[in-house]
DOZA-828160 format. One record per residue (C-alpha): residue number from 1; residue in one letter; z, y, x. Coordinates in nm, 2 decimals. Example, Ala and Ser with C-alpha at 12.3 -4.5 7.8 and 13.67 -1.06 7.14 Angstrom:
<1 "A" <0.78 -0.45 1.23>>
<2 "S" <0.71 -0.11 1.37>>
END
This chain:
<1 "M" <-2.93 -3.80 1.51>>
<2 "K" <-3.02 -3.43 1.48>>
<3 "K" <-2.91 -3.22 1.78>>
<4 "Y" <-2.81 -2.86 1.78>>
<5 "D" <-2.70 -2.60 2.03>>
<6 "A" <-2.43 -2.51 1.77>>
<7 "V" <-2.31 -2.63 1.43>>
<8 "I" <-2.12 -2.37 1.23>>
<9 "I" <-1.87 -2.48 0.97>>
<10 "G" <-1.87 -2.21 0.71>>
<11 "G" <-2.14 -1.98 0.58>>
<12 "G" <-1.94 -1.66 0.53>>
<13 "P" <-2.00 -1.33 0.71>>
<14 "S" <-1.88 -1.45 1.05>>
<15 "G" <-2.05 -1.79 1.02>>
<16 "H" <-2.40 -1.67 0.91>>
<17 "S" <-2.39 -1.38 1.15>>
<18 "C" <-2.31 -1.62 1.43>>
<19 "A" <-2.59 -1.85 1.32>>
<20 "V" <-2.85 -1.57 1.31>>
<21 "R" <-2.75 -1.44 1.66>>
<22 "I" <-2.77 -1.78 1.81>>
<23 "A" <-3.12 -1.83 1.65>>
<24 "E" <-3.23 -1.49 1.78>>
<25 "L" <-3.14 -1.60 2.13>>
<26 "G" <-3.35 -1.91 2.10>>
<27 "G" <-3.08 -2.16 2.00>>
<28 "K" <-3.11 -2.44 1.74>>
<29 "V" <-2.83 -2.40 1.49>>
<30 "A" <-2.70 -2.55 1.17>>
<31 "V" <-2.46 -2.41 0.91>>
<32 "I" <-2.24 -2.65 0.70>>
<33 "E" <-2.11 -2.49 0.38>>
<34 "R" <-1.92 -2.68 0.11>>
<35 "D" <-1.97 -2.41 -0.15>>
<36 "Y" <-2.20 -2.11 -0.18>>
<37 "I" <-2.36 -1.95 0.12>>
<38 "G" <-2.20 -1.61 0.18>>
<39 "G" <-1.85 -1.73 0.17>>
<40 "I" <-1.56 -1.54 0.02>>
<41 "C" <-1.70 -1.20 0.09>>
<42 "T" <-2.02 -1.25 -0.10>>
<43 "N" <-1.89 -1.47 -0.38>>
<44 "W" <-1.53 -1.38 -0.45>>
<45 "G" <-1.45 -1.08 -0.24>>
<46 "C" <-1.63 -0.78 -0.11>>
<47 "T" <-1.95 -0.80 -0.31>>
<48 "P" <-1.82 -0.87 -0.66>>
<49 "S" <-1.52 -0.64 -0.63>>
<50 "K" <-1.73 -0.35 -0.50>>
<51 "A" <-1.98 -0.41 -0.78>>
<52 "M" <-1.69 -0.38 -1.03>>
<53 "I" <-1.55 -0.08 -0.85>>
<54 "E" <-1.89 0.09 -0.89>>
<55 "S" <-1.86 0.04 -1.27>>
<56 "A" <-1.51 0.18 -1.26>>
<57 "K" <-1.64 0.48 -1.06>>
<58 "V" <-1.91 0.55 -1.32>>
<59 "A" <-1.65 0.51 -1.60>>
<60 "N" <-1.43 0.77 -1.43>>
<61 "E" <-1.72 1.01 -1.39>>
<62 "V" <-1.81 0.98 -1.76>>
<63 "K" <-1.45 1.04 -1.85>>
<64 "N" <-1.45 1.36 -1.65>>
<65 "S" <-1.81 1.46 -1.73>>
<66 "R" <-1.69 1.75 -1.94>>
<67 "H" <-1.59 1.93 -1.62>>
<68 "Y" <-1.96 1.95 -1.53>>
<69 "G" <-2.07 2.07 -1.87>>
<70 "V" <-2.19 1.73 -1.98>>
<71 "L" <-2.03 1.62 -2.31>>
<72 "V" <-2.01 1.24 -2.36>>
<73 "D" <-1.82 1.15 -2.67>>
<74 "N" <-1.71 0.81 -2.79>>
<75 "Y" <-1.83 0.61 -2.49>>
<76 "T" <-1.73 0.25 -2.46>>
<77 "I" <-1.68 0.00 -2.18>>
<78 "D" <-1.90 -0.31 -2.21>>
<79 "F" <-1.71 -0.55 -1.99>>
<80 "S" <-1.95 -0.83 -2.06>>
<81 "A" <-2.24 -0.62 -1.92>>
<82 "I" <-2.02 -0.53 -1.62>>
<83 "S" <-1.96 -0.90 -1.56>>
<84 "K" <-2.33 -0.98 -1.58>>
<85 "R" <-2.42 -0.71 -1.34>>
<86 "R" <-2.15 -0.83 -1.10>>
<87 "E" <-2.29 -1.18 -1.11>>
<88 "M" <-2.64 -1.05 -1.06>>
<89 "V" <-2.53 -0.86 -0.75>>
<90 "V" <-2.35 -1.17 -0.61>>
<91 "K" <-2.66 -1.39 -0.68>>
<92 "E" <-2.90 -1.15 -0.51>>
<93 "T" <-2.67 -1.11 -0.21>>
<94 "R" <-2.63 -1.48 -0.17>>
<95 "E" <-3.01 -1.53 -0.20>>
<96 "F" <-3.07 -1.26 0.06>>
<97 "I" <-2.83 -1.43 0.31>>
<98 "T" <-2.99 -1.77 0.25>>
<99 "D" <-3.33 -1.62 0.30>>
<100 "L" <-3.21 -1.46 0.62>>
<101 "L" <-3.09 -1.79 0.76>>
<102 "E" <-3.41 -1.97 0.66>>
<103 "H" <-3.62 -1.70 0.82>>
<104 "H" <-3.44 -1.77 1.15>>
<105 "N" <-3.49 -2.15 1.10>>
<106 "V" <-3.12 -2.22 1.06>>
<107 "D" <-3.06 -2.56 0.89>>
<108 "I" <-2.83 -2.54 0.60>>
<109 "F" <-2.62 -2.84 0.50>>
<110 "Q" <-2.45 -2.83 0.16>>
<111 "G" <-2.13 -3.04 0.18>>
<112 "E" <-1.81 -3.10 0.37>>
<113 "A" <-1.79 -3.11 0.75>>
<114 "L" <-1.59 -3.38 0.92>>
<115 "V" <-1.55 -3.31 1.29>>
<116 "Q" <-1.56 -3.65 1.47>>
<117 "S" <-1.54 -3.51 1.82>>
<118 "P" <-1.61 -3.19 2.01>>
<119 "S" <-1.98 -3.28 1.99>>
<120 "E" <-2.03 -3.47 1.66>>
<121 "V" <-1.99 -3.36 1.30>>
<122 "T" <-2.04 -3.57 0.99>>
<123 "V" <-2.16 -3.40 0.68>>
<124 "R" <-2.05 -3.55 0.35>>
<125 "F" <-2.30 -3.40 0.11>>
<126 "G" <-2.17 -3.24 -0.21>>
<127 "K" <-2.03 -2.92 -0.36>>
<128 "F" <-1.68 -2.79 -0.42>>
<129 "N" <-1.56 -2.77 -0.78>>
<130 "Y" <-1.33 -2.48 -0.84>>
<131 "D" <-1.23 -2.61 -1.18>>
<132 "N" <-1.05 -2.91 -1.04>>
<133 "G" <-1.02 -2.82 -0.68>>
<134 "L" <-1.21 -3.13 -0.57>>
<135 "M" <-1.54 -3.20 -0.39>>
<136 "N" <-1.82 -3.35 -0.59>>
<137 "Y" <-1.98 -3.58 -0.34>>
<138 "T" <-2.33 -3.72 -0.37>>
<139 "G" <-2.24 -4.03 -0.17>>
<140 "E" <-2.47 -3.94 0.12>>
<141 "E" <-2.36 -3.87 0.47>>
<142 "E" <-2.52 -3.76 0.79>>
<143 "T" <-2.38 -3.73 1.14>>
<144 "I" <-2.52 -3.45 1.37>>
<145 "H" <-2.48 -3.37 1.73>>
<146 "A" <-2.37 -3.03 1.85>>
<147 "D" <-2.32 -2.88 2.20>>
<148 "N" <-2.09 -2.64 2.03>>
<149 "I" <-1.89 -2.64 1.71>>
<150 "V" <-1.78 -2.31 1.55>>
<151 "L" <-1.50 -2.31 1.29>>
<152 "A" <-1.56 -2.04 1.03>>
<153 "T" <-1.36 -2.19 0.75>>
<154 "G" <-1.23 -1.87 0.61>>
<155 "S" <-0.91 -1.80 0.42>>
<156 "K" <-0.75 -1.84 0.08>>
<157 "P" <-0.51 -1.64 -0.14>>
<158 "L" <-0.15 -1.67 -0.05>>
<159 "I" <0.06 -1.79 -0.35>>
<160 "P" <0.44 -1.80 -0.34>>
<161 "G" <0.61 -2.13 -0.39>>
<162 "F" <0.78 -2.04 -0.71>>
<163 "I" <0.45 -1.95 -0.89>>
<164 "D" <0.31 -2.22 -1.12>>
<165 "E" <-0.07 -2.20 -1.06>>
<166 "N" <-0.13 -2.39 -1.38>>
<167 "D" <0.02 -2.10 -1.58>>
<168 "P" <-0.29 -1.96 -1.76>>
<169 "T" <-0.16 -1.61 -1.74>>
<170 "I" <-0.14 -1.62 -1.36>>
<171 "V" <-0.46 -1.56 -1.15>>
<172 "S" <-0.56 -1.52 -0.79>>
<173 "S" <-0.82 -1.26 -0.68>>
<174 "H" <-1.07 -1.55 -0.68>>
<175 "R" <-1.03 -1.60 -1.05>>
<176 "L" <-0.98 -1.24 -1.15>>
<177 "I" <-1.31 -1.15 -0.99>>
<178 "T" <-1.50 -1.39 -1.21>>
<179 "I" <-1.35 -1.32 -1.56>>
<180 "E" <-1.58 -1.22 -1.84>>
<181 "K" <-1.32 -1.06 -2.08>>
<182 "M" <-1.12 -0.76 -1.97>>
<183 "P" <-0.74 -0.81 -2.00>>
<184 "E" <-0.56 -0.55 -2.22>>
<185 "T" <-0.26 -0.57 -1.98>>
<186 "L" <-0.26 -0.66 -1.62>>
<187 "T" <0.04 -0.69 -1.38>>
<188 "I" <-0.04 -0.70 -1.01>>
<189 "V" <0.21 -0.85 -0.77>>
<190 "G" <0.14 -0.68 -0.44>>
<191 "G" <0.06 -0.32 -0.35>>
<192 "G" <-0.16 -0.39 -0.05>>
<193 "V" <-0.54 -0.34 -0.02>>
<194 "I" <-0.63 -0.61 -0.27>>
<195 "G" <-0.37 -0.50 -0.53>>
<196 "I" <-0.47 -0.14 -0.51>>
<197 "E" <-0.84 -0.21 -0.54>>
<198 "F" <-0.79 -0.43 -0.85>>
<199 "A" <-0.56 -0.17 -1.00>>
<200 "T" <-0.84 0.08 -0.95>>
<201 "I" <-1.10 -0.14 -1.12>>
<202 "F" <-0.90 -0.24 -1.43>>
<203 "S" <-0.72 0.09 -1.49>>
<204 "N" <-1.05 0.28 -1.49>>
<205 "L" <-1.21 0.02 -1.72>>
<206 "G" <-0.93 0.05 -1.98>>
<207 "S" <-0.66 -0.21 -1.89>>
<208 "K" <-0.29 -0.11 -1.88>>
<209 "V" <-0.20 -0.18 -1.52>>
<210 "T" <0.14 -0.23 -1.35>>
<211 "V" <0.18 -0.28 -0.98>>
<212 "V" <0.49 -0.45 -0.84>>
<213 "E" <0.55 -0.41 -0.47>>
<214 "L" <0.83 -0.56 -0.26>>
<215 "L" <0.83 -0.28 0.00>>
<216 "P" <0.94 0.08 -0.05>>
<217 "R" <0.58 0.20 -0.08>>
<218 "V" <0.23 0.07 -0.15>>
<219 "L" <-0.02 0.04 0.13>>
<220 "S" <0.27 0.01 0.38>>
<221 "M" <0.03 -0.03 0.67>>
<222 "M" <-0.10 0.32 0.61>>
<223 "D" <0.06 0.66 0.69>>
<224 "P" <0.34 0.74 0.44>>
<225 "E" <0.15 1.05 0.32>>
<226 "I" <-0.15 0.82 0.23>>
<227 "S" <0.08 0.60 0.03>>
<228 "S" <0.24 0.90 -0.15>>
<229 "E" <-0.10 1.05 -0.24>>
<230 "I" <-0.25 0.73 -0.38>>
<231 "T" <0.07 0.66 -0.57>>
<232 "K" <0.05 1.00 -0.73>>
<233 "I" <-0.32 0.97 -0.81>>
<234 "M" <-0.28 0.63 -0.97>>
<235 "D" <0.02 0.74 -1.16>>
<236 "D" <-0.18 1.03 -1.31>>
<237 "N" <-0.44 0.77 -1.41>>
<238 "G" <-0.18 0.57 -1.60>>
<239 "V" <-0.10 0.30 -1.35>>
<240 "R" <0.27 0.21 -1.34>>
<241 "I" <0.38 0.14 -0.98>>
<242 "L" <0.72 -0.02 -0.91>>
<243 "T" <0.80 -0.02 -0.54>>
<244 "N" <1.10 -0.19 -0.38>>
<245 "H" <1.10 -0.46 -0.65>>
<246 "R" <1.13 -0.83 -0.56>>
<247 "V" <0.97 -1.07 -0.81>>
<248 "T" <1.21 -1.35 -0.90>>
<249 "E" <1.02 -1.52 -1.18>>
<250 "L" <0.68 -1.53 -1.34>>
<251 "K" <0.63 -1.76 -1.63>>
<252 "D" <0.44 -1.76 -1.96>>
<253 "G" <0.31 -1.40 -1.90>>
<254 "V" <0.66 -1.26 -1.83>>
<255 "L" <0.74 -1.12 -1.49>>
<256 "K" <1.10 -1.06 -1.38>>
<257 "A" <1.16 -0.83 -1.08>>
<258 "V" <1.48 -0.70 -0.92>>
<259 "N" <1.51 -0.34 -0.81>>
<260 "Q" <1.64 -0.39 -0.45>>
<261 "E" <1.84 -0.06 -0.47>>
<262 "S" <2.00 -0.07 -0.81>>
<263 "Q" <1.99 -0.45 -0.85>>
<264 "E" <1.86 -0.40 -1.21>>
<265 "T" <1.61 -0.65 -1.34>>
<266 "V" <1.29 -0.54 -1.51>>
<267 "E" <1.08 -0.76 -1.74>>
<268 "I" <0.71 -0.70 -1.78>>
<269 "R" <0.49 -0.90 -2.02>>
<270 "S" <0.12 -0.90 -1.95>>
<271 "G" <-0.18 -1.09 -2.07>>
<272 "M" <-0.28 -1.15 -1.71>>
<273 "N" <-0.09 -1.15 -1.38>>
<274 "L" <-0.26 -1.12 -1.04>>
<275 "I" <-0.09 -1.25 -0.73>>
<276 "A" <-0.22 -1.03 -0.45>>
<277 "I" <0.03 -1.06 -0.17>>
<278 "G" <-0.23 -1.15 0.10>>
<279 "R" <-0.45 -1.42 0.23>>
<280 "T" <-0.39 -1.71 0.47>>
<281 "A" <-0.63 -1.89 0.70>>
<282 "V" <-0.77 -2.22 0.58>>
<283 "L" <-0.62 -2.47 0.83>>
<284 "Q" <-0.74 -2.83 0.90>>
<285 "E" <-0.42 -2.93 1.07>>
<286 "D" <-0.49 -3.30 1.10>>
<287 "L" <-0.82 -3.23 1.27>>
<288 "Y" <-0.67 -2.97 1.50>>
<289 "N" <-0.39 -3.21 1.60>>
<290 "E" <-0.63 -3.49 1.66>>
<291 "L" <-0.86 -3.28 1.88>>
<292 "G" <-0.58 -3.09 2.05>>
<293 "I" <-0.69 -2.75 1.91>>
<294 "S" <-0.41 -2.50 1.95>>
<295 "Y" <-0.31 -2.31 1.63>>
<296 "T" <-0.03 -2.15 1.44>>
<297 "R" <0.04 -2.10 1.07>>
<298 "K" <-0.15 -1.77 1.11>>
<299 "G" <-0.48 -1.93 1.23>>
<300 "V" <-0.67 -2.10 1.51>>
<301 "D" <-0.58 -1.97 1.85>>
<302 "V" <-0.88 -1.82 2.03>>
<303 "D" <-0.94 -1.61 2.34>>
<304 "N" <-1.14 -1.29 2.33>>
<305 "T" <-1.47 -1.49 2.38>>
<306 "M" <-1.38 -1.66 2.05>>
<307 "Q" <-1.33 -2.00 2.22>>
<308 "T" <-1.04 -2.23 2.12>>
<309 "S" <-0.82 -2.43 2.35>>
<310 "I" <-1.09 -2.70 2.35>>
<311 "P" <-1.41 -2.62 2.55>>
<312 "G" <-1.72 -2.62 2.32>>
<313 "I" <-1.51 -2.55 2.00>>
<314 "W" <-1.50 -2.19 1.88>>
<315 "A" <-1.34 -2.02 1.59>>
<316 "I" <-1.43 -1.69 1.41>>
<317 "G" <-1.35 -1.49 1.10>>
<318 "D" <-1.05 -1.54 0.88>>
<319 "A" <-0.98 -1.88 1.03>>
<320 "T" <-0.85 -1.71 1.35>>
<321 "G" <-0.59 -1.51 1.16>>
<322 "K" <-0.69 -1.20 1.36>>
<323 "S" <-0.82 -1.01 1.05>>
<324 "I" <-0.95 -1.07 0.70>>
<325 "L" <-1.20 -0.78 0.72>>
<326 "A" <-1.56 -0.90 0.69>>
<327 "H" <-1.68 -0.65 0.95>>
<328 "C" <-1.44 -0.79 1.20>>
<329 "G" <-1.56 -1.14 1.13>>
<330 "I" <-1.92 -1.03 1.17>>
<331 "Q" <-1.84 -0.89 1.51>>
<332 "Q" <-1.66 -1.21 1.61>>
<333 "G" <-1.96 -1.41 1.49>>
<334 "V" <-2.20 -1.21 1.69>>
<335 "I" <-1.99 -1.22 2.01>>
<336 "C" <-1.93 -1.59 1.96>>
<337 "G" <-2.30 -1.65 1.93>>
<338 "E" <-2.39 -1.45 2.24>>
<339 "N" <-2.12 -1.63 2.44>>
<340 "I" <-2.25 -1.97 2.33>>
<341 "M" <-2.60 -1.88 2.45>>
<342 "A" <-2.48 -1.69 2.76>>
<343 "G" <-2.52 -1.97 3.01>>
<344 "N" <-2.38 -1.84 3.34>>
<345 "K" <-2.38 -1.47 3.23>>
<346 "K" <-2.06 -1.28 3.20>>
<347 "P" <-1.91 -1.34 2.85>>
<348 "R" <-1.88 -1.07 2.60>>
<349 "L" <-1.52 -1.00 2.48>>
<350 "M" <-1.39 -0.91 2.14>>
<351 "D" <-1.21 -0.58 2.11>>
<352 "Y" <-0.97 -0.53 1.82>>
<353 "D" <-0.86 -0.18 1.90>>
<354 "V" <-1.10 0.02 1.68>>
<355 "I" <-1.17 -0.17 1.36>>
<356 "P" <-1.19 0.06 1.06>>
<357 "A" <-0.99 -0.05 0.75>>
<358 "I" <-1.11 0.07 0.41>>
<359 "V" <-0.94 0.07 0.07>>
<360 "Y" <-1.20 0.10 -0.21>>
<361 "S" <-0.97 0.28 -0.45>>
<362 "L" <-1.06 0.60 -0.63>>
<363 "P" <-1.05 0.80 -0.42>>
<364 "E" <-1.11 0.58 -0.11>>
<365 "I" <-0.89 0.54 0.19>>
<366 "F" <-0.96 0.47 0.55>>
<367 "S" <-0.76 0.40 0.87>>
<368 "I" <-0.88 0.38 1.23>>
<369 "G" <-0.70 0.32 1.55>>
<370 "L" <-0.33 0.28 1.63>>
<371 "V" <-0.09 0.56 1.54>>
<372 "P" <0.12 0.61 1.86>>
<373 "E" <0.49 0.52 1.83>>
<374 "D" <0.58 0.80 2.08>>
<375 "L" <0.45 1.13 1.94>>
<376 "T" <0.58 1.34 2.22>>
<377 "T" <0.24 1.44 2.35>>
<378 "V" <0.05 1.38 2.03>>
<379 "K" <-0.09 1.66 1.82>>
<380 "I" <-0.11 1.57 1.45>>
<381 "V" <-0.36 1.76 1.23>>
<382 "K" <-0.39 1.73 0.85>>
<383 "V" <-0.68 1.90 0.67>>
<384 "P" <-0.71 1.88 0.29>>
<385 "F" <-1.04 1.82 0.11>>
<386 "A" <-0.96 2.14 -0.09>>
<387 "V" <-1.10 2.34 0.20>>
<388 "N" <-1.43 2.15 0.19>>
<389 "L" <-1.71 2.33 0.00>>
<390 "R" <-1.89 2.01 -0.11>>
<391 "A" <-1.57 1.86 -0.24>>
<392 "N" <-1.49 2.17 -0.44>>
<393 "I" <-1.85 2.20 -0.58>>
<394 "E" <-1.83 1.84 -0.71>>
<395 "E" <-1.46 1.86 -0.80>>
<396 "H" <-1.37 1.57 -0.57>>
<397 "N" <-1.12 1.78 -0.37>>
<398 "E" <-0.82 1.54 -0.38>>
<399 "G" <-0.69 1.40 -0.06>>
<400 "F" <-0.70 1.49 0.31>>
<401 "V" <-0.80 1.38 0.66>>
<402 "K" <-0.52 1.33 0.91>>
<403 "L" <-0.58 1.30 1.29>>
<404 "W" <-0.36 1.20 1.59>>
<405 "I" <-0.48 1.36 1.91>>
<406 "R" <-0.37 1.31 2.27>>
<407 "D" <-0.51 1.48 2.58>>
<408 "N" <-0.79 1.63 2.37>>
<409 "K" <-0.90 1.29 2.25>>
<410 "L" <-0.87 1.12 1.91>>
<411 "V" <-0.65 0.81 1.91>>
<412 "A" <-0.61 0.75 1.54>>
<413 "A" <-0.73 0.88 1.21>>
<414 "Q" <-0.66 0.82 0.84>>
<415 "G" <-0.78 0.98 0.53>>
<416 "I" <-0.80 0.96 0.15>>
<417 "G" <-1.08 1.12 -0.05>>
<418 "F" <-1.40 1.08 -0.23>>
<419 "M" <-1.63 0.83 -0.05>>
<420 "V" <-1.44 0.87 0.28>>
<421 "S" <-1.57 0.52 0.38>>
<422 "E" <-1.90 0.69 0.44>>
<423 "I" <-1.77 0.96 0.67>>
<424 "Q" <-1.51 0.77 0.88>>
<425 "Q" <-1.75 0.62 1.13>>
<426 "E" <-1.79 0.93 1.34>>
<427 "L" <-1.41 0.92 1.40>>
<428 "A" <-1.43 0.55 1.48>>
<429 "N" <-1.70 0.62 1.74>>
<430 "M" <-1.49 0.90 1.89>>
<431 "I" <-1.19 0.67 1.94>>
<432 "A" <-1.40 0.38 2.08>>
<433 "L" <-1.59 0.60 2.32>>
<434 "E" <-1.29 0.82 2.41>>
<435 "T" <-1.49 1.13 2.33>>
<436 "E" <-1.36 1.48 2.40>>
<437 "I" <-1.30 1.67 2.08>>
<438 "E" <-1.50 1.97 2.20>>
<439 "D" <-1.81 1.74 2.25>>
<440 "I" <-1.81 1.69 1.88>>
<441 "T" <-1.72 2.04 1.77>>
<442 "K" <-2.02 2.17 1.96>>
<443 "I" <-2.25 1.97 1.74>>
<444 "V" <-2.38 2.13 1.42>>
<445 "H" <-2.27 1.95 1.11>>
<446 "A" <-2.47 1.99 0.79>>
<447 "H" <-2.33 2.23 0.53>>
<448 "P" <-2.22 2.16 0.27>>
<449 "T" <-2.13 1.80 0.32>>
<450 "Y" <-1.81 1.59 0.29>>
<451 "S" <-1.85 1.48 0.66>>
<452 "E" <-1.82 1.85 0.75>>
<453 "I" <-1.44 1.80 0.71>>
<454 "I" <-1.44 1.61 1.04>>
<455 "R" <-1.58 1.92 1.23>>
<456 "S" <-1.34 2.14 1.03>>
<457 "A" <-1.04 1.92 1.13>>
<458 "L" <-1.14 1.90 1.49>>
<459 "E" <-1.19 2.27 1.52>>
<460 "Y" <-0.86 2.33 1.35>>
<461 "A" <-0.70 2.11 1.62>>
<462 "E" <-0.86 2.34 1.88>>
<463 "G" <-0.73 2.65 1.70>>
<464 "K" <-1.08 2.78 1.62>>
<465 "A" <-1.16 2.69 1.26>>
<466 "V" <-1.36 2.97 1.11>>
<467 "D" <-1.42 2.85 0.76>>
<468 "F" <-1.07 2.80 0.63>>
<469 "Y" <-0.70 2.85 0.70>>
<470 "I" <-0.39 2.65 0.60>>
END
């Protein structure tokens, strides 16, 4: 029987990050993956969606190229080429992760993991078939020993009970991210991160898009001004957004939704309907009950070391229900790996207070930190990109950065604007390190850059902005 310091069930971001960290620390580790290495993020989530968003971004730039004196007439969208590029990016990313694991001598088992005990796992070799939802087994099995077992089993799209998943017009994000023919019309149920990102992709590539949201505004977890701004921008781009509408029926391409204020029913017919109301942890309830692992419908219960209620069994990533963000899962995986190999050293704890959230819309959106409920001693600063020289030069001056400051320290930040995902980290570091604002405003920021808006906003909070006024 093969013996390992750890066997990790799931090869997504949290799983393969955990495996590499254990290997770096001298441990012998195996990863069991029933599908493609890379998990949801690489194969059906972050990687393919961002590849398509890049195509949408280029299409948007071409559409607006006349503003820059570049005349592009009669351009067309080749969705087949977009799909091929998307698949190439996914394949290359998957191969990179596989190579990384092999470089660190991580054993990869392709098949389904059956946990026999806290120290033994049986691998039923095979591959998952998404066409029929079944495993294609080879008939071979192998049982391996592990001092530690890590559950990194991921999540799946949440589908309401009244939805018939066999309806060919209804898709989840998994299926929509793999299509090769662009839908002329697309209705998206859900105005959260997934819904807004897909609305961005397909509206900019030429589909007629409608978003139906149950709550009074899209991106309800963000500041209301963020929701309002992205709603206006998407509306200007031809996206129809129906908030405060409850979907009552979706069948044969026809969606019925009730306006919760007027009680009027609207009917929308689309060639394709995306269900994007969230994701839920993949739970192995029979296994958890048998082993005595504590869990809820949200996910596996873990402490801040990433250990479950059973010593030697750990859980990371989407399976914990803590977050479905890949970067959170990666951090959980690294911390879990270090704690597995820590021996008698003090364990490292996971901190969820400062985890950036990004929406890859056009323009992008970010959120960091917790907006205080009590704003009595909080200073709120909002600075538009219209005061940023680089944004004006490039005509990407939509949006703003908004800061919440207490005792001269940043406690939360949100923003919407061109490529804000690439400038938000400075704010995240400030919150995490509890940095004084003046320690940042003393530092020279390059001019002209988009990131300069951070210095501008912080100086404005101090009452000493010299390059703009509001």
